[in-house]
C-alpha positions in Angstrom: 0.0 0.0 0.0 1.3 3.5 -0.9 1.5 6.3 1.5 0.3 9.9 1.0 2.4 12.5 2.7 0.2 15.5 3.5 0.4 18.4 5.8 -0.5 16.3 8.8 1.8 13.4 8.2 1.6 10.1 6.4 -1.8 8.6 5.5 -2.3 5.2 4.0 -3.5 5.5 0.4 -6.0 2.8 1.1 -7.4 5.0 3.9 -7.7 7.9 1.5 -9.5 5.8 -1.0 -11.9 4.7 1.6 -12.5 8.2 2.7 -13.0 9.4 -0.8 -15.4 6.7 -1.8 -18.6 8.6 -2.0 -20.7 5.6 -1.1 -19.0 5.6 2.3 -18.5 9.4 2.3 -18.0 10.8 5.8 -18.2 14.5 6.6 -16.3 14.3 9.9 -13.5 16.7 10.5 -10.7 14.2 9.9 -12.2 13.1 6.5 -12.7 16.7 5.4 -9.1 17.5 6.3 -7.8 14.5 4.3 -9.9 15.6 1.3 -8.6 19.2 1.6 -5.0 17.8 1.7 -5.6 15.6 -1.3 -7.2 18.5 -3.2 -4.3 20.8 -2.3 -1.8 18.2 -3.6 -3.8 17.9 -6.8 -3.9 21.6 -7.3 -0.1 21.7 -6.9 0.2 19.0 -9.5 -2.1 20.9 -11.9 0.1 24.0 -11.5 3.2 21.9 -12.3 1.5 20.3 -15.4 0.6 23.8 -16.8 4.2 25.0 -16.2 5.6 21.9 -17.9 3.3 22.4 -20.9 4.4 26.0 -21.1 8.1 24.9 -21.0 7.4 22.3 -23.7 5.7 24.9 -25.9 8.8 27.1 -25.5 11.1 24.3 -26.7 8.7 23.5 -29.6 8.9 27.2 -30.7 12.7 27.2 -30.5 12.8 24.1 -32.7 10.3 25.6 -35.1 12.5 28.6 -35.7 14.8 26.2 -37.7 12.1 24.8 -39.9 11.7 25.9 -43.5 8.3 24.6 -44.4 4.9 23.9 -43.0 5.5 20.2 -43.6 8.6 20.5 -41.4 6.4 22.2 -38.7 3.9 19.4 -38.9 6.6 16.7 -38.7 4.2 13.7 -38.8 7.0 11.2 -38.1 8.1 13.1 -35.0 4.5 13.2 -33.8 4.1 9.5 -34.3 7.3 8.9 -32.3 6.1 11.1 -29.5 2.8 9.4 -29.3 4.3 5.9 -29.2 6.8 7.0 -26.5 4.2 8.6 -24.2 1.7 5.8 -24.7 4.5 3.4 -23.6 5.3 5.6 -20.7 1.6 5.6 -19.7 1.5 1.8 -19.7 4.6 1.6 -17.5 2.9 4.0 -15.0 -0.4 2.0 -15.1 -2.2 4.9 -16.8 -4.6 4.6 -19.7 -2.6 5.0 -23.0 -5.8 6.2 -24.6 -6.1 9.1 -22.1 -2.5 10.1 -22.7 -3.0 9.9 -26.5 -6.1 12.2 -26.3 -4.3 14.7 -24.1 -1.2 14.7 -26.3 -3.2 14.9 -29.5 -5.0 18.0 -28.2 -1.7 19.6 -27.0 0.3 18.8 -30.1 -2.4 19.9 -32.5 -2.7 23.2 -30.7 1.0 23.8 -30.7 1.4 22.8 -34.4 -1.5 25.2 -35.3 0.2 28.0 -33.4 3.5 27.2 -35.1 1.9 27.2 -38.6 0.2 30.5 -37.9 3.5 32.0 -36.8 5.3 30.5 -39.7 2.8 32.0 -42.2 3.2 35.4 -40.4 6.9 35.5 -41.1 8.2 33.0 -38.6 8.0 35.3 -35.6 7.7 32.6 -33.0 
């Protein structure tokens, strides 16, 4: 069983799962504190994810500055390789590869569209 380290110490993950199971949902102070701790940790992770996406976008723009055509910007072979790699990583982490594929498809499509728009406007990334 994994441990969750929150503000008030270590809590067994199985305990958290039981507390967060809405069929057994309890509203006592201890349960609510655990929920607040978990939500706080999720919020921190969300912030980190957004920061990492921004960092990724910055690197993508740096690479795009060296591309000479829209086809190079699209780079379908690179996109396929990225998708294969992140799907494999998802499997090793016991995550749904379909979820990761959907998230990456949305992210990559948006970044490519942004790159294409900038490319058409003179390459000012």
